[in-house]
N, C-alpha and C positions, 0 to 999 in steps of 0.2 A: 590318694584315690581320685576317681572321677565321679561327677554327679551331674544331674540335669537341674539347673537352677536359673533364677532370673534376678536382675538388678532393679527392676521396676515393674509396676503393674502394666498390664496390656493384654493383647491377644496372645495366642499360643506361640507366636514367633519370638516372644521375649525369652522363652526357655532355651538355654544353651547347654551343651554338653562340654564340661571343662573340669579342670582340676579344682579340688576343694580340700580343706583340712580334714585329716582323719579324726573322727569322733572317738572319745574314750568313755567306757562305761563307768557309771558311778555305783554306789551301794545297791545291791539287788538287781542291777541291770546286766544285760549281756550285749556284746557286740557281735554281729553276724556279718559274714561275707554274703551279701544279699544275692539271692538267686531269683526272687520274684517279688515285686511290689505292686500293689493295686493302685489304679487311678480311680479316685472317688470324686463325686460332685463337689465336695468341700474343697478339694485341691484346686479345681477349676475356678471356683468362686473366689478363693483367696488370690490366685494368680491374676485374675481379671480386675481385682480391686473391689469387687462387690461386698467383701467383708471388712473393708477398711474402717468402717465405723463401729465394728463389733470386736474384731480381733487385731491385735498389734502384730505387724509383720516387719521383721528385721531383714534387711537386704545385705548380702545376697541371700535369697530365699530358696531353700530346697523343699519342694512340696513332698507330700506323702505321709500317711499315718499308719500304714500296716505293711508288713513284709514277711518273707520267709527266707531262711538260709542256714548256713552252718556256723555255729558259734566259734569265734576265733579269739575272744578275750572276755573275761568275766569280771564283774565287780564283786566286792565283798558281800557274802551272803546270797549270792545268786543261786537259783534253783536249777542250774544247768552247768554242764562242763564243756570245755573246749572240745570240739568235734561233734557235739550234739546237733542234730537237725531240728530246728524249731520254727514256729511262726508266731507272730504277735503284733503288738501295738507299740509304735514309737515314732517320733517326729523325724523329718528329713529323710524319708524312706527312698527317694529317688536317687540312690547313691550306692556305690559299690560296697561301702561299709555302713551299717545302720545299727544304732543303739536301740534296743527294745526295753521298754519298761515292764511290760506284761507279756508273757509268752507261755507256750505249751509245746510239747513234743509234736513234731510233724507226723501225722498218721502215715504209716507205711504204704497205704493204698492211694495216697494223694500224690499227684505230681507237684512240681514246684509252683506252677501258676495257680492251681486250686488252693494250695496251702497259703500262698501269698495273698489270696483274696478272701480268706476265711474270717480273720479276727474281728474286723470292724463290724460287719453285719451280724456276726454271732453275738457280740457284746450288746449291740443295739437291740437286737431281737429279744434277748433274755431280759434286758432292762424293761422293755415294754411289757412283756408278759408278767413280770413281777409287779409292775405298777398297777395293773388291772386285776391282779390276783387270780390268774388262771390256774385251775386245779383239775384233777381227774373228774371226768363226767361233765365238765363245762362245754358249752358250745361257743366257739370263738369265730368271729368273722375277721379275716385279714384282707384288707383292701390293698391290692398290689402284691398278690401272693407269688407271682413269678419273678419279682425283682430280688435283689440280693438280700435285703433285710426281710422282705416278705417271705421269701422261701425259707430263710433261717427261722423265722417265727413259726411258720407252719411245722417245720421239723421238730423244734423244741416242744411245741404245744402237743403234737401227736405223741411224742415220747412221754409227755406228762399224762397222757390218757385223755386228752380233750378231743372233742369232735370239731373239726376245723372246716369252715367254708371259706374258700379263697377266691377273690375276684381276679380276673385276668382276661386277656384277649383270647379269641378262639384259637389262635395258633399256639397258645401256651397251655391250653386246657389239659393236654395229655401230660405235660411236665408237672403241672400242679397236682394232678391226680396221682402221679407216680410218687409224690412226696407224702401222700396219705390224706390229702384234703379233697373236699368236694368242690370242683370248680364251677363258678358262675360268672356271667358277664359283669363287667364293671359299669358304672355310669348310672344315669337316671333309672328309676325303677328298682333300685337295689333292695329296698325294703320288701317289695312284693316278691322278688325272686328268692330272697332269704326265707321269707314266710312260707314259701312252698316247700322248703327243705327242713325247717326247724320250727318247733312250737315256741321256743324261747332262745334268746341270745344272752349269754352271760358276760361277754367281753367283745370289744371291737378295737382293732388296731389299724390306724391309717398310716400307710407308708408313702402315699402319693401326693397328698396336698391338693387333690383335684376335686375337693368339695364333698367328700363322703362323710365328714365328721357329723354333720347334722343328721344324716341318715343312720349312722351308727349310734348316735345318741338316742334317736327314736327307737331303734331296735333293742337297745339295752335298757332304756328307761332310767339311766343313771350316769351322771357326769363322771363319777368315780370309776366307771367300767369302760371308759373310752380313752385311748391314748393316741397322740399323733406325733410323728417326728418331722412332719413336713408342712403343717398348717400353723403358721405363727400369727395369724390374723387376730387372735384373741376374741373372735366373735362368739365362740362357744367355750364355756368354762370347764374344759376337760383337761386331762393330763397332757402337757406339752413337755417333751424331753429331748435334751441334746447333750447333756453332760455324762460322759461314761462313768459307770459304777459297777457293772456286773462283770467283773474281770474273770470270774470263774467260768464264764461262758466259753472261754478258750479251751479249758480242760474238758468241759462237757462236749463241745463240738468234736474235739480230738477223739474222745472216747467213743462217741457215736460213729464217727468216720472209720475208726478202727474196726467197728463191727459191720461196716457197710451200710450204715443207717443215716448217713449225713452226706448231702450232695452240695457242691458249689459249682455253679455253671459259669464257665469262662467263655466269653464271646470272642475276644481277640487279644493276641499278644503282640507286643512291640519290643524291640531292643531298648535298653536304657537310654541310649543316645537318641532314640526316636520319641522322646517324651512329648515334643511339640505335636507330632502327628497323632499321638494317643489322645492328647487334649482336644484336638480338632474333632476326632471321632466322638469323644465324650460329649462335646457340645452339640454335635449333630444328632446324637441319639441313635437308637436302633442297633446297638452292638450285639444284642441277644445274650448278654451275660456280662460278667466282670471284664473290665479292660485291665490288662496286666503288663507291666514292664518286666523284662527278664534280663539277667546279667550272668553270663557264663564265665567271666574272668575271675 
């Protein structure tokens, strides 16, 4: 098979499209012929070397943690069969063949890029909602509601029966509203703006790391009701989460998507061989949605 990989840390130019060994699925795993794989911030950080003190990287390194495609080989006890279209989580996703550890059926209404960009944000969002105990009737503030994790959190919270207030830029207000949340501007003054819409806040989710944790803490009045996936300063004693655990989120997202009640916004697609260009865009920002690599072979 071919994959986009690198032999050293560096800028996006270290990524090269070249031959790589075919992976094989183990117990419970499936191997797919990848059709779409998302480019996420973590991929960029590992490639650049920013994570070298936190995560061990074996070279040659194939980035990527989520993908979608058609199953072509299964391990013992797998929950899918050869020929099934699935999406899910698995390492080394920037490749023509990808082994998935956790997966769910691809919703018929999703194209490949949207399916390829679903799993990671869905799992992260559901994990956050569970950590702060979001239930029916709760009011939840999601900071960064138009982003991939933020929009997933909005949709899961709305499905759970919560009232969601989501921060975003003015250009994304209609998108956040379409997800079922009430959009407000992000940044200083958040407490006042939220107070104009709700008498109480039961939970706060920070997906941006841009300083909202203190404001969410003031709004909820409890460190147990605030979670962040982006602020690792330790300044506030709230939930900080980065280790996946809510793998049933994939099935939940698939079920909602099949009913037309789950949206994944894709900003730009690149061919698998163009991973370097995709990383440059990810570093520049402003893609307007998930950046996805596609593979038609």
